[in-house]
N, C-alpha and C positions, 0 to 999 in steps of 0.2 A: 503493499500500499503506499501511497506518497504522503509524505510530511506535511503536517499544518503549523498555521502560525499561533503560538500561545499568547499573543498579545488579541488578535482578532480571528474570529471563525469565519470561513467563508460562506456562511448562509446555511440554508436548507441543505440535508432534511435535519430537524430539529425533533426530538423525542422527549416528551415530560413524563418523569415518572414521581409518583403512582398516576396512571391513566387508564381509561377503559381499553386502550389499545396495548399499551404496556405498563400492565401492573407493578412490573419488579424490573430491576436492573438486567438482571439475567434475562429476562425477555427481551429488555429493548436492546441489548447486546447479541441476541443469537442471531438474527438475520440483517443486522446493520450492514450498510456500504460503507466504504471508504468516505470519509468527510463526515459522518455522522455525529452529531453534538446531542448527548443527552442531558437534559437539566433534571436534577434530583431535587425534589421539595424540601423544605426545612423542616427538621425533625424526624424525617423518613427513616425506618429502621427496616432492614431486610436481613432474614437468615437463610444463607447461601445453602443449596442442598448439594452441593457438589463444587468441584474446581470452578472459577470464573476464567475464562480463556479469550484474551484480549488480542485476536489476530487481525484486527482491521485499524485503519487509521482512523481512530474516534476520541472525543473529549468526554468524560464525564464529570461533571462538575456541580458541586453543591451551591447554595444562594450565600454562604458567608455569615449565615446565622443558623443558628442550631444545624450545624453540620450534620448531614445524614450518616448513619452507621451501617456498615456491613458486619454482621457476625457470621462465624462458620468455622469449620475445622480443615479446610482445605485450602489450597493456595491461590491466590490471584495471579494469572500468569500472563504476562504482557509479551506477544512475540509477533509482532505486526510488520516485522522490517527493521532495517539498520539504519534507518534514516531519523535524525534528531527530531523529536516531538511527534512521531508516528501516534503514540498514545499519548493524552494528556490526561492525569488525575488531579482534580483541584478540589480544595476544600471539602474533603471527605474523610471519613474515619473508619478503621478497620480494626477488627478484634477478631484474632484467629487463636483459637485454643487447642488446638489437634496437635501442635507440636511441630507441624510442617512450616516452612518459611510464609511468612504472610503474603508478601509479593515476591515473585520471581521475574526478574527484568533479564528477556533473552534477545531483546530488540531495541528501538529507541523509543525511549518513554522519558515524560518530565512528570516528577510528582511535586506537587506545589501545596503548601499550606494543608498539608494533611495530618492525620493523628493515627499512629499504628502501633497496636499493641498485639504482643505474640508471646507465647511460650517457648517457640523454637528460634527460629531467624526472623526478626522484623522485614528486612529488605535483603535480597540476593542477587547481587548483579552478576550475571553469568559471565563466563569468560568469552563467549564469542558475540558478546552484545556491542563490543566496538567501545568507544567513547560517547555515546549518544544517549547515555542514562544521566538526568540531572535531577536531584534531590534538593529542591530547595523551600526553607521556611517550614520544615517538616520536623515532626516530634515522631520519635521513636521508642518505645520503652518495652519494658514487661508488663505482663497482666496483672490486673486487680483480682485477687479471687473471690471477692464478693459478687464482681461484674460476671462471673463466669457460672453463678448460679452453682456454687459448689458450697457443701457445709463445711463450715470450719468451728472448728473446736479446740478448746485448749483445757488444761488442768489447772485447778485453784489450788491453794495452799494446804485445804482440808483433803485434797486427793480426788475431790469430785470434778468430774468434766463438765465443762458449761461451753455454750456458745459463744465466741468472740464476735463482738461488734467492730466495726471500722473496716477502712481498706488495709488487707495485708495484701503484700506485692509477691508475684512470683517472677523472679528474675528471667528475660528470654536468655537463651544460650548464648544468642550473639545479636547484637543491635543489626549492623549493617554489615554483610560479608560481601567484599570485593573479590570475589574468583576470578575475575579479568584483570588482576594488577592494580596498580596504582593509578594508573590514567583511564581506569574502566568508568569512572563516574565524576560528575562534579557534584560536591555538596557544599551548598552555600546557606548561611544562616538558620542551620540544623540543631537539633537538640536528641542527644541520644542518652538516654536514663535507665535506671533502676534494672540493667541487664550484666548477666556474667560478664561479658566482653562487650564492649563498645562498638569498635570496628575491627574486624578480621579481613588482613591484608593477606591474599594470596598472590606470589609475584611481585619482588622488589628488585629490579635490575638496576644497580647503580656503578658509577665508576669510581675510583678511589678519589677521596677527597669530597667537598662540598657539590651537593645537587639540590634541586628543588623537587625531588622525588615525589614529596606528599603533599604538595602545593595545590591540587586539584580539589582535596579533599578537607584540608585542614581549618575551613570555615566551620567549626561544629563546636558546640558546647557540651561536655562530658559530665553529668551528675550522677552520683552513687552506684557507678558499675562495680560489680564486686570484686573481681578478680583481675581485669585489665581495662583499660581505655582504648589501646591499640595492642593488637597481636599481630605478628607478623610469621608467616610461613613462605617457604620457597624463595628466598632471596639468592642473590649473585651479585659478585662484585669484580669489576673488571680492573685488573691490577694497571696502573698508570705507567710503569717503566716497562713491562713485559707485553702487556695486552692480554695476558693469562686471566681467563674468568674463573672465579672461586666460586664453586656453588654449594649450597645448602644440602646437608644431609636429607634425605627423605624422611619427613615426619617430625623435623625437627621444628621447633618454633621458640620465638621470643615474644616477652611481654612488656610493655610500657603502661606505666599509672602515670597521672598527673599530666598527660597528654591532652590536648595541644598547648596547653598553659605553661607547663613546666618543662624545663629540658631533662632528658634522660639520656643515658647511657648503657649500651647492651653488649655483654660478649657474644657474638655469633658465631658457632662452629661453621665451617665450610669443608670441602675435601683437600684443602690446601694449607689447614691450619686456622687458626680464629680470626676473625675481624672485631673490630669495637664498631658499631652504627650508634653515632651521636644523634640524637632527635630533637631539633628543635622547632617547633611546630611545623612549617610545611617542609622542611629542610633536612637534609641528611647529610653527617659528615661519616664517610666510611673509612676507617683507618687499618693497615694491615698490622697484624702480630703475629711474624713466623714463629714456628716451633722452636727454633734455633735461638730466636731472639726473646725468649720466653722470661729473661730475666733482665731485659734491657726495656726502654720505653717504646712503645710503638711508633711506627713511622707515620707522622700525623702530615695532612697536607690540607690544613686548614687556611681558609682565606686571610691574608695579610692583615686585614682589620679586625680579626678575631683573637682576644687574647686570653680568653677563658680556658681554663684547664678541664682536660676531659677524664672523667671518671671512669673505672672500670668494673664498677660495681652497678648492679640495675638499681637506678635510683626511685625507691619507693616512700616518698615524703609523708609524713604523720598527719599532715593536714594538707587537703586540697583545696581550690579554688572551685567553690560550687557556682552553679547558675541557679536562678530563682526556680522554686519549684511550681511545675505548671498545673500541680492539683487542683 
């Protein structure tokens, strides 16, 4: 399908949900042609009966007041083509409780001003989506148990079991998964909170020294993520002097807390000896650390205007800089 503008829709066809012709979003999507705009009424709720597959160039948009809510146990799958803005999801809420990713992006997609709750992965950007995925001013967070209609019990001091009141959060496994590497998505003005891991990145390919490898998705605020704000797998570092590429061992991962507000350094193993990845917002400084030089300082290729020392332990600050709670 062809791409569409995120600022102006080219006109008909427009479908209103709910209506006699299209009582649900799933019904409106089912036979929609490329270029269809689906306008969803304020306060509308829909329980999805299975995966919602968006394989045409469509816009689904809430009114901005009492945003529509889609609830289910299966993923919303975006697979309409590689062009940017093939699918636009704007001012919607998603609550997926089955453990599957809430939204899987395998093509061009813009998610704008949405709220995504999930027990599994909030947003998964697949490897073959290119760089046509954009996540703008969107909140991704773990699920609130009482919203999932589950009984919540606790034990009093006298041993009796009682029902608990108030929100109890189940952290998502991952807020945003970038399976397509550091350039797989653009993230701007978004929040990731109450997840086990904020962003999981698979594929970080950098040269020795400084690079802006994380800059496309560093405009994000992390809040109360349990084990990591950023987790990296599948890294590689090209040596400056020899051009040799050092590869991460299969299954290895490194985790960073406090990102992107705070600087952190991690020692990352490779097939030719460890490297040090110093992470500072959207920038990464890769420093080689040869096995035979283990007792010496690593070779650093920092910019000349940077005088800060590099730490060789994972920085886990005791107090983080939090964003305001959106609850």
